[in-house]
ROSE-4610 file (N, C-alpha, C; in Angstrom, 1 decimal, always signed):
// ROSE-4610
residu = [X/X/X/X/X/X/X/X/X/X/X/X/X/X/X/X/X/X/X/X/X/X/X/X/X/X/X/X/X/X/X/X/X/X/X/X/X/X/X/X/X/X/X/X/X/X/X/X/X/X/X/X/X/X/X/X/X/X/X/X/X/X/X/X/X/X/X/X/X/X/X/X/X/X/X/X/X/X/X/X/X/X/X/X/X/X/X/X/X/X/X/X/X/X/X/X/X/X/X/X/X/X/X/X/X/X/X/X/X/X/X/X/X/X/X/X/X/X/X/X/X/X/X/X/X/X/X/X/X/X/X/X/X/X/X/X/X/X/X/X/X/X/X/X/X/X/X/X/X/X/X/X/X/X/X/X/X/X/X/X/X/X/X/X/X/X/X/X/X/X/X/X/X/X/X/X/X/X/X/X/X/X/X/X/X/X/X/X/X/X/X/X/X/X/X/X/X/X/X/X/X/X/X/X/X/X/X/X/X/X/X/X/X/X/X/X/X/X/X/X/X/X/X/X/X/X/X/X/X/X/X/X/X/X/X/X/X/X/X/X/X/X/X/X/X/X/X/X/X/X/X/X/X/X/X/X/X/X/X/X/X/X/X/X/X/X/X/X/X/X/X/X/X/X/X/X/X/X/X/X/X/X/X/X/X/X/X/X/X/X/X/X/X/X/X/X/X/X/X/X/X/X/X/X/X/X/X/X/X/X/X/X/X/X/X/X/X/X/X/X/X/X/X/X/X/X/X/X/X/X/X/X/X/X/X/X/X/X/X/X/X/X/X/X/X/X/X/X/X/X/X/X/X/X/X/X/X/X/X/X/X/X/X/X/X/X/X/X/X/X/X/X/X/X/X/X/X/X/X/X/X/X/X/X/X/X/X/X/X/X/X/X/X/X/X/X/X/X/X/X/X/X/X/X/X/X/X/X/X/X/X/X/X/X/X/X/X/X/X/X/X/X/X/X/X/X/X/X/X/X/X/X/X/X/X/X/X/X/X/X/X/X/X/X/X/X/X/X/X/X/X/X/X/X/X/X/X/X/X/X/X/X/X/X/X/X/X/X/X/X/X/X/X/X/X/X/X/X/X/X/X/X/X/X/X/X/X/X/X/X/X/X/X/X/X/X/X/X/X/X/X/X/X/X/X/X/X/X/X/X/X/X/X/X/X/X/X/X/X/X/X/X/X/X/X/X/X/X/X/X/X/X/X/X/X/X/X/X/X/X/X/X/X/X/X/X/X/X/X/X/X/X/X/X/X/X/X/X/X/X/X/X/X/X]
num = [1/1/1/2/2/2/3/3/3/4/4/4/5/5/5/6/6/6/7/7/7/8/8/8/9/9/9/10/10/10/11/11/11/12/12/12/13/13/13/14/14/14/15/15/15/16/16/16/17/17/17/18/18/18/19/19/19/20/20/20/21/21/21/22/22/22/23/23/23/24/24/24/25/25/25/26/26/26/27/27/27/28/28/28/29/29/29/30/30/30/31/31/31/32/32/32/33/33/33/34/34/34/35/35/35/36/36/36/37/37/37/38/38/38/39/39/39/40/40/40/41/41/41/42/42/42/43/43/43/44/44/44/45/45/45/46/46/46/47/47/47/48/48/48/49/49/49/50/50/50/51/51/51/52/52/52/53/53/53/54/54/54/55/55/55/56/56/56/57/57/57/58/58/58/59/59/59/60/60/60/61/61/61/62/62/62/63/63/63/64/64/64/65/65/65/66/66/66/67/67/67/68/68/68/69/69/69/70/70/70/71/71/71/72/72/72/73/73/73/74/74/74/75/75/75/76/76/76/77/77/77/78/78/78/79/79/79/80/80/80/81/81/81/82/82/82/83/83/83/84/84/84/85/85/85/86/86/86/87/87/87/88/88/88/89/89/89/90/90/90/91/91/91/92/92/92/93/93/93/94/94/94/95/95/95/96/96/96/97/97/97/98/98/98/99/99/99/100/100/100/101/101/101/102/102/102/103/103/103/104/104/104/105/105/105/106/106/106/107/107/107/108/108/108/109/109/109/110/110/110/111/111/111/112/112/112/113/113/113/114/114/114/115/115/115/116/116/116/117/117/117/118/118/118/119/119/119/120/120/120/121/121/121/122/122/122/123/123/123/124/124/124/125/125/125/126/126/126/127/127/127/128/128/128/129/129/129/130/130/130/131/131/131/132/132/132/133/133/133/134/134/134/135/135/135/136/136/136/137/137/137/138/138/138/139/139/139/140/140/140/141/141/141/142/142/142/143/143/143/144/144/144/145/145/145/146/146/146/147/147/147/148/148/148/149/149/149/150/150/150/151/151/151/152/152/152/153/153/153/154/154/154/155/155/155/156/156/156/157/157/157/158/158/158/159/159/159/160/160/160/161/161/161/162/162/162/163/163/163/164/164/164/165/165/165/166/166/166/167/167/167/168/168/168/169/169/169/170/170/170/171/171/171/172/172/172/173/173/173/174/174/174/175/175/175/176/176/176/177/177/177/178/178/178/179/179/179/180/180/180/181/181/181/182/182/182/183/183/183/184/184/184/185/185/185/186/186/186/187/187/187/188/188/188]
x = [-12.9/-12.4/-11.5/-10.3/-9.4/-9.4/-9.6/-9.6/-8.2/-7.6/-6.3/-6.5/-6.1/-6.3/-4.9/-4.8/-3.5/-3.4/-2.3/-2.1/-1.8/-2.3/-2.1/-1.0/+0.0/+1.0/+0.6/+0.9/+0.5/+1.1/+2.2/+2.8/+1.8/+0.9/-0.1/-1.3/-1.2/-2.4/-2.1/-1.8/-1.6/-2.9/-2.7/-3.9/-4.0/-5.2/-5.5/-5.5/-4.9/-4.8/-5.7/-6.7/-7.6/-7.3/-7.5/-7.4/-8.6/-8.7/-9.8/-11.1/-11.1/-12.4/-12.7/-12.0/-12.2/-11.9/-11.0/-10.5/-9.1/-8.6/-7.2/-6.3/-5.2/-4.2/-3.6/-3.5/-3.0/-3.6/-3.8/-4.3/-3.2/-2.1/-1.0/+0.3/+1.1/+0.8/-0.3/-1.0/-2.1/-1.5/-2.2/-1.7/-2.0/-1.0/-1.1/+0.1/-0.2/+0.8/+1.0/+2.1/+2.3/+1.5/+1.3/+0.5/+1.2/+2.5/+3.2/+3.0/+3.1/+2.9/+1.4/+0.5/-0.9/-1.2/-0.6/-0.8/-0.1/+1.1/+1.8/+1.0/+0.4/-0.5/-1.7/-2.3/-3.4/-3.0/-1.8/-1.4/-0.9/-0.5/-0.1/-1.4/-2.5/-3.8/-3.9/-3.2/-3.2/-4.3/-4.8/-5.8/-7.0/-8.1/-9.3/-9.3/-9.6/-9.8/-11.1/-11.2/-12.4/-12.9/-12.0/-12.3/-11.1/-11.3/-10.3/-10.3/-9.1/-9.0/-9.5/-9.7/-10.0/-8.7/-7.6/-6.3/-5.9/-5.4/-5.0/-3.5/-3.0/-1.6/-1.8/-0.9/-1.0/+0.3/+0.2/+1.4/+0.8/+1.7/+1.1/+0.0/+0.0/-1.0/-2.0/-1.9/-2.6/-3.0/-4.1/-4.6/-5.3/-5.0/-5.6/-5.8/-7.0/-7.2/-6.5/-5.9/-5.2/-6.1/-5.8/-6.6/-6.5/-7.6/-7.5/-7.7/-8.4/-8.6/-8.5/-7.7/-7.6/-7.8/-8.3/-8.5/-7.7/-7.0/-6.3/-7.2/-6.8/-7.7/-7.6/-6.4/-6.2/-6.2/-6.9/-6.9/-5.6/-5.1/-3.9/-4.3/-4.0/-4.4/-3.4/-4.0/-3.1/-2.6/-1.4/-0.8/-1.6/-1.7/-2.4/-1.6/-0.3/+0.5/+1.5/+1.7/+2.7/+4.1/+5.0/+6.4/+6.7/+7.6/+8.1/+9.1/+8.6/+9.5/+9.3/+10.2/+10.1/+8.8/+8.6/+7.4/+6.1/+6.0/+4.8/+4.6/+5.7/+5.5/+4.9/+5.4/+4.9/+3.4/+3.1/+1.7/+0.8/+1.3/+0.5/+0.2/+1.2/+1.1/+0.6/+0.1/-0.5/+0.4/+1.7/+2.7/+2.6/+2.5/+2.4/+3.3/+4.1/+4.9/+4.0/+4.3/+3.4/+3.6/+4.6/+4.8/+4.2/+4.4/+3.9/+2.9/+2.7/+1.7/+2.3/+3.6/+4.2/+4.1/+4.2/+4.1/+5.4/+6.3/+7.5/+8.7/+9.7/+11.0/+10.9/+10.1/+9.8/+11.0/+11.2/+12.2/+11.4/+12.0/+11.3/+12.1/+11.3/+11.8/+11.5/+12.5/+12.3/+11.7/+10.5/+9.9/+10.7/+11.1/+12.1/+13.4/+14.3/+15.5/+16.3/+17.0/+17.8/+18.9/+19.4/+20.4/+19.8/+18.5/+17.8/+17.2/+17.6/+17.1/+15.9/+15.5/+14.4/+14.8/+13.8/+14.1/+13.4/+13.9/+13.3/+12.1/+10.9/+9.7/+8.5/+7.4/+6.2/+5.8/+6.0/+5.5/+6.4/+7.5/+8.4/+8.8/+8.3/+8.8/+7.6/+7.8/+6.7/+7.4/+6.5/+7.0/+7.2/+8.3/+8.7/+9.4/+9.1/+9.8/+11.3/+12.2/+13.6/+13.7/+13.0/+13.1/+12.7/+11.6/+11.1/+12.1/+12.6/+13.5/+14.8/+15.3/+16.5/+16.2/+15.1/+14.7/+14.6/+14.0/+13.8/+15.1/+15.9/+17.3/+17.1/+17.9/+17.9/+17.2/+16.2/+15.5/+14.2/+13.8/+12.5/+11.4/+10.2/+9.1/+8.9/+8.8/+8.5/+9.6/+10.8/+11.9/+11.9/+11.6/+11.5/+10.2/+9.2/+7.9/+7.3/+7.6/+7.1/+6.5/+5.2/+4.5/+3.8/+3.9/+3.3/+1.8/+1.2/-0.2/-1.0/-0.5/-1.0/+0.1/-0.2/+0.7/+1.1/+2.4/+2.8/+2.2/+1.8/+1.2/+1.6/+1.4/+1.6/+0.3/+0.3/-0.9/-1.2/-2.4/-2.7/-2.6/-2.6/-2.7/-3.9/-5.0/-6.3/-6.1/-5.4/-5.1/-4.4/-3.3/-2.6/-3.4/-4.2/-5.1/-6.1/-6.6/-7.5/-6.8/-5.6/-4.8/-4.4/-4.1/-3.8/-4.9/-6.1/-7.3/-7.3/-6.6/-6.6/-5.7/-4.9/-3.9/-4.1/-5.2/-5.4/-4.3/-3.9/-2.8/-3.3/-2.4/-2.7/-3.5/-3.3/-4.0/-5.0/-6.2/-7.3/-8.2/-8.1/-8.9/-10.4/-11.3/-12.7/-13.1/-12.5/-12.9/-12.5/-11.6/-11.2/-12.1/-13.0/-13.7/-14.6/-15.2/-16.1/-15.3/-14.0/-13.2/-12.4/-12.4/-11.7/-12.6/-12.3/-13.2/-12.4/-12.2/-11.5/-12.6/-12.3/-13.2/-12.8/-13.5/-13.2/-13.6/-14.4/-14.8/-13.7/-12.8/-11.7/-10.6/-10.0/-8.8/-7.6/-6.5/-5.3/-4.7]
y = [-44.6/-43.4/-42.8/-42.3/-41.8/-40.2/-39.6/-38.1/-37.7/-36.8/-36.3/-34.9/-34.6/-33.3/-32.7/-31.5/-30.8/-29.9/-30.1/-29.3/-27.8/-26.9/-25.5/-25.0/-24.4/-23.8/-22.5/-22.3/-21.0/-19.8/-20.0/-18.8/-18.3/-19.1/-18.7/-18.1/-17.7/-17.2/-15.9/-14.8/-13.5/-12.9/-12.0/-11.4/-9.9/-9.5/-8.2/-7.4/-6.2/-5.4/-4.2/-4.1/-2.9/-2.0/-0.7/+0.2/-0.1/+0.6/+0.4/+0.8/+1.6/+2.0/+1.0/-0.1/-1.1/-0.7/+0.2/+0.5/+0.0/-0.4/-0.9/+0.3/-0.1/+0.9/+1.5/+0.7/+1.1/+0.2/+0.8/+0.1/-0.3/+0.5/+0.2/+0.6/-0.2/-1.6/-2.0/-3.0/-3.4/-3.8/-3.4/-3.6/-5.1/-5.9/-7.3/-7.7/-8.6/-9.2/-10.7/-11.2/-12.6/-13.3/-14.6/-15.3/-15.2/-15.2/-15.1/-13.7/-12.6/-11.3/-11.1/-11.7/-11.6/-12.3/-13.5/-14.3/-13.6/-13.1/-12.3/-11.1/-10.4/-9.3/-9.7/-10.9/-11.4/-11.7/-12.3/-12.7/-11.4/-10.4/-9.1/-8.2/-8.7/-8.1/-6.7/-6.6/-5.4/-5.4/-6.6/-6.6/-7.5/-7.3/-8.2/-9.0/-10.3/-11.2/-10.9/-10.5/-10.2/-11.5/-12.1/-13.3/-14.3/-15.6/-16.6/-17.5/-18.0/-19.1/-20.4/-21.4/-22.7/-23.4/-22.9/-23.4/-23.1/-24.0/-23.8/-24.1/-23.5/-23.8/-24.5/-25.5/-26.3/-26.5/-26.6/-27.0/-28.1/-28.8/-29.9/-29.4/-28.2/-27.7/-26.6/-26.3/-25.2/-25.4/-24.9/-24.9/-23.5/-22.9/-21.7/-21.6/-21.2/-20.9/-19.6/-19.6/-18.4/-17.3/-16.1/-14.9/-14.5/-14.2/-13.7/-12.2/-11.7/-10.2/-9.9/-8.9/-8.4/-6.9/-6.3/-4.9/-4.5/-3.3/-2.8/-2.4/-2.6/-2.1/-0.6/-0.1/+1.4/+2.0/+3.1/+3.8/+4.4/+4.2/+4.9/+6.0/+7.2/+8.4/+8.4/+8.2/+8.3/+9.7/+9.7/+11.1/+11.6/+12.9/+13.5/+13.5/+13.7/+13.7/+12.6/+11.9/+10.8/+11.3/+10.4/+10.8/+10.9/+11.8/+11.9/+10.8/+9.8/+8.7/+8.5/+7.8/+7.5/+6.7/+5.7/+4.8/+5.7/+6.6/+7.4/+8.4/+8.9/+9.7/+8.8/+7.6/+6.7/+6.4/+6.2/+5.9/+7.1/+8.3/+9.5/+9.6/+9.3/+9.4/+8.2/+7.2/+6.0/+5.2/+5.1/+4.3/+4.6/+5.8/+6.2/+7.4/+7.3/+8.5/+9.7/+10.8/+12.0/+12.7/+12.2/+12.8/+12.0/+10.7/+9.9/+8.8/+8.6/+7.6/+6.2/+6.0/+4.6/+4.2/+2.9/+2.3/+1.5/+1.5/+0.7/+1.6/+1.0/+1.7/+3.1/+3.2/+4.5/+5.1/+6.3/+7.1/+8.3/+9.2/+10.5/+11.6/+12.6/+13.8/+15.1/+15.9/+17.3/+18.1/+18.6/+19.4/+20.7/+21.4/+22.4/+21.7/+21.6/+20.8/+21.4/+20.5/+21.0/+22.0/+21.8/+22.7/+24.1/+24.2/+25.5/+26.0/+25.4/+25.8/+25.0/+23.9/+23.1/+22.3/+22.0/+21.2/+19.9/+19.0/+17.6/+17.7/+17.9/+18.1/+17.6/+17.4/+16.9/+17.8/+19.2/+20.1/+20.2/+19.5/+19.6/+18.3/+17.2/+15.9/+15.1/+14.4/+13.6/+12.3/+11.2/+10.0/+10.2/+9.6/+9.7/+8.4/+8.0/+6.8/+7.3/+6.3/+6.7/+7.5/+7.1/+7.8/+9.2/+9.5/+10.9/+11.7/+11.0/+11.7/+12.1/+11.2/+11.5/+12.6/+12.5/+13.5/+14.9/+15.0/+16.3/+16.8/+15.9/+16.3/+17.4/+18.4/+19.5/+20.7/+20.5/+21.6/+21.9/+23.2/+23.6/+23.0/+22.8/+22.1/+22.8/+24.2/+24.9/+24.7/+24.7/+24.5/+23.0/+22.1/+20.7/+20.3/+21.2/+20.9/+19.7/+19.6/+18.4/+18.9/+18.7/+19.2/+18.0/+17.9/+16.7/+16.7/+15.5/+15.3/+15.9/+15.7/+16.3/+17.0/+18.2/+19.0/+18.3/+18.3/+17.7/+18.4/+17.7/+18.2/+17.3/+17.9/+17.1/+16.3/+15.0/+14.2/+14.0/+13.8/+13.4/+11.8/+11.3/+9.8/+9.3/+10.0/+9.6/+9.5/+10.5/+10.4/+9.1/+8.8/+7.6/+6.4/+6.4/+5.2/+5.0/+6.2/+6.1/+5.5/+6.0/+5.4/+4.0/+3.6/+2.3/+1.3/+1.8/+0.9/+0.5/+1.3/+1.0/-0.2/-0.6/-1.7/-2.8/-3.5/-4.5/-5.6/-6.1/-7.1/-8.4/-9.3/-10.6/-11.5/-11.3/-12.2/-11.4/-11.7/-11.1/-12.3/-12.5/-13.6/-13.1/-14.1/-13.7/-13.0/-13.4/-12.7/-11.3/-10.8/-9.4/-8.5/-9.0/-8.2/-7.2/-7.5/-6.5/-5.3/-5.4/-4.3/-3.5/-4.0/-3.4/-2.9/-1.8/-1.2/-1.0/-2.1/-2.0/-1.6/-0.6/-0.1/-0.7/-1.7/-2.4/-1.6/-0.6/+0.3/+1.3/+1.6/+2.5/+1.9/+2.5/+2.1/+2.8/+2.1/+2.7/+3.7]
z = [-2.4/-2.8/-1.7/-2.0/-1.1/-1.2/+0.0/+0.0/+0.5/-0.2/+0.3/+0.8/+2.0/+2.6/+2.6/+1.9/+1.8/+3.1/+3.8/+4.9/+4.5/+5.2/+4.9/+5.9/+5.3/+6.1/+6.8/+8.1/+8.7/+8.0/+7.2/+6.5/+5.4/+5.0/+4.0/+4.6/+5.9/+6.7/+7.3/+6.6/+7.2/+7.8/+8.7/+9.3/+8.8/+8.4/+8.1/+9.4/+9.4/+10.7/+10.5/+11.3/+11.3/+12.5/+12.3/+13.4/+14.3/+15.5/+16.4/+15.8/+14.7/+14.0/+12.9/+12.8/+11.9/+10.4/+10.2/+8.9/+8.9/+7.7/+7.6/+8.0/+8.6/+8.9/+7.6/+6.6/+5.3/+4.2/+3.1/+1.9/+1.0/+0.9/+0.0/+0.6/+1.1/+1.1/+2.1/+1.9/+2.8/+4.1/+5.2/+6.5/+6.9/+6.8/+7.2/+8.1/+9.0/+9.8/+9.6/+9.9/+9.8/+10.9/+10.8/+11.8/+13.1/+13.2/+14.4/+15.1/+14.3/+14.9/+15.4/+14.7/+15.1/+16.4/+16.5/+17.8/+18.9/+18.7/+19.7/+20.2/+19.3/+19.6/+20.4/+20.1/+20.9/+22.3/+22.5/+23.8/+24.6/+23.9/+24.6/+24.8/+24.4/+24.6/+23.9/+22.7/+22.0/+20.9/+20.6/+19.5/+19.9/+19.1/+19.2/+18.0/+18.1/+16.9/+16.3/+15.1/+14.4/+13.6/+13.0/+12.2/+12.2/+12.0/+12.1/+10.8/+10.5/+9.5/+10.1/+9.3/+9.8/+10.3/+9.8/+10.2/+11.7/+12.4/+13.8/+14.0/+15.1/+15.5/+16.9/+17.1/+18.3/+19.0/+20.3/+21.1/+22.0/+22.8/+23.6/+24.6/+25.0/+25.9/+25.4/+24.1/+23.6/+22.1/+21.8/+20.4/+20.1/+19.0/+18.6/+17.1/+16.7/+15.3/+14.9/+13.7/+13.3/+13.0/+13.5/+13.2/+11.7/+11.1/+9.7/+9.7/+10.7/+10.8/+12.3/+12.6/+13.9/+13.9/+15.1/+15.2/+16.4/+16.3/+17.4/+18.5/+19.8/+20.9/+21.1/+20.8/+21.0/+19.6/+19.4/+18.1/+17.8/+16.6/+16.2/+15.2/+15.7/+14.8/+13.6/+12.4/+11.2/+11.0/+10.5/+10.2/+9.0/+8.9/+7.8/+6.5/+6.6/+5.4/+5.5/+4.4/+4.3/+4.2/+4.4/+4.3/+2.8/+2.4/+1.1/+0.8/+0.0/-0.5/-1.9/-2.6/-4.0/-4.2/-3.4/-3.5/-3.4/-2.4/-2.2/-3.4/-4.0/-5.2/-6.3/-6.5/-7.5/-7.2/-6.0/-5.6/-5.9/-5.5/-5.7/-7.2/-8.1/-9.5/-10.2/-9.4/-9.8/-10.7/-10.3/-11.0/-12.5/-12.9/-14.3/-14.6/-15.7/-16.1/-16.3/-15.7/-15.9/-17.2/-18.0/-19.3/-20.5/-20.4/-21.6/-21.2/-19.9/-19.5/-19.3/-19.6/-19.4/-18.0/-17.8/-16.4/-16.1/-17.0/-16.8/-16.6/-15.9/-15.7/-15.1/-14.1/-13.5/-12.7/-12.8/-11.9/-11.4/-10.8/-10.5/-11.1/-11.5/-12.2/-11.4/-11.4/-10.8/-11.9/-11.8/-12.8/-13.0/-12.0/-12.1/-11.7/-12.6/-12.3/-11.2/-10.5/-9.4/-9.8/-11.1/-11.6/-11.8/-11.8/-12.0/-10.7/-9.6/-8.3/-7.8/-8.5/-8.0/-6.8/-6.0/-4.8/-4.9/-4.0/-4.0/-2.9/-3.5/-2.6/-3.3/-2.6/-3.2/-4.4/-4.2/-5.2/-6.4/-6.5/-7.6/-8.2/-7.7/-8.2/-8.7/-9.9/-10.5/-10.9/-11.0/-11.6/-13.1/-13.6/-15.0/-15.4/-16.6/-17.1/-17.4/-17.5/-17.8/-19.1/-20.1/-21.4/-21.3/-20.7/-20.5/-19.7/-18.6/-17.7/-18.4/-19.3/-20.0/-21.1/-21.7/-22.8/-22.2/-21.0/-20.4/-19.8/-19.4/-18.8/-17.8/-17.9/-16.9/-17.5/-18.4/-19.0/-18.2/-18.3/-17.7/-18.6/-18.1/-18.9/-20.2/-20.2/-21.4/-22.5/-22.1/-23.1/-23.6/-22.8/-23.2/-23.9/-23.8/-24.3/-23.6/-22.3/-21.6/-20.3/-20.1/-18.9/-18.3/-17.0/-16.3/-16.5/-16.7/-16.9/-15.7/-14.5/-13.2/-12.5/-12.1/-11.4/-10.1/-9.7/-8.5/-7.3/-6.2/-5.0/-3.8/-2.6/-1.4/-1.2/-1.3/-1.0/+0.5/+0.8/+2.1/+2.2/+3.4/+3.5/+2.8/+3.0/+2.3/+0.8/+0.2/-1.3/-1.6/-0.8/-1.1/-0.9/+0.1/+0.3/-0.9/-1.3/-2.5/-3.7/-4.0/-5.1/-4.8/-3.6/-3.3/-3.6/-3.5/-3.7/-5.2/-6.1/-7.5/-7.8/-6.8/-7.0/-5.9/-6.0/-4.9/-5.0/-3.8/-3.7/-4.3/-4.6/-5.2/-4.2/-2.9/-1.9/-1.1/-1.3/-0.4/+0.1/+1.4/+1.9/+2.0/+1.9/+1.9/+3.2/+4.3/+5.6/+5.6/+4.7/+4.7/+3.9/+3.1/+2.1/+2.8/+3.9/+4.6/+5.1/+5.1/+5.7/+4.6/+3.4/+2.3/+1.2/+0.6/-0.3/-1.6/-2.4/-3.6/-4.7/-5.4/-6.4/-7.8/-8.2/-9.4/-10.6/-10.5/-11.6/-12.0/-11.1/-11.4/-12.1/-13.0/-13.7/-13.2/-12.9/-12.4/-13.5]
């Protein structure tokens, strides 16, 4: 019987990056580094290796198993409030149109239209599908008979992390599971 061993490419071995308190720096997107960045951080003495893959990288004078989980040596204090970006608005609103519940073709809508003095801020912008955004146009919610399911608000980083846990990435290595808290009971 012939056994074929398939070589694993280092590119398929990202490292989960934890803060010094062993919490991921970010859940969505998940804080991961390429194998090269992880090894560089090890050599610069910026991280501790918490777990390793079976896969190793070698040179003529050196061999090292690839890190699968690393923790920063110095604690990085997370900011309390995230940056206002289109992606973060979508994440706050769980990638759902706040008017009809659709999940496709998302844009963002000014609840109080800019033409009526509305500003581009956490408190005035919601995720909206293209159809709802076009239907509402530059009308106030009462005139359009369209009200967001959840009032817009400025989320904390914690809020976005909680929502990010609703959307686990496609790749989760077994060595990462002790450090990630995906709640399979919650629906996005």
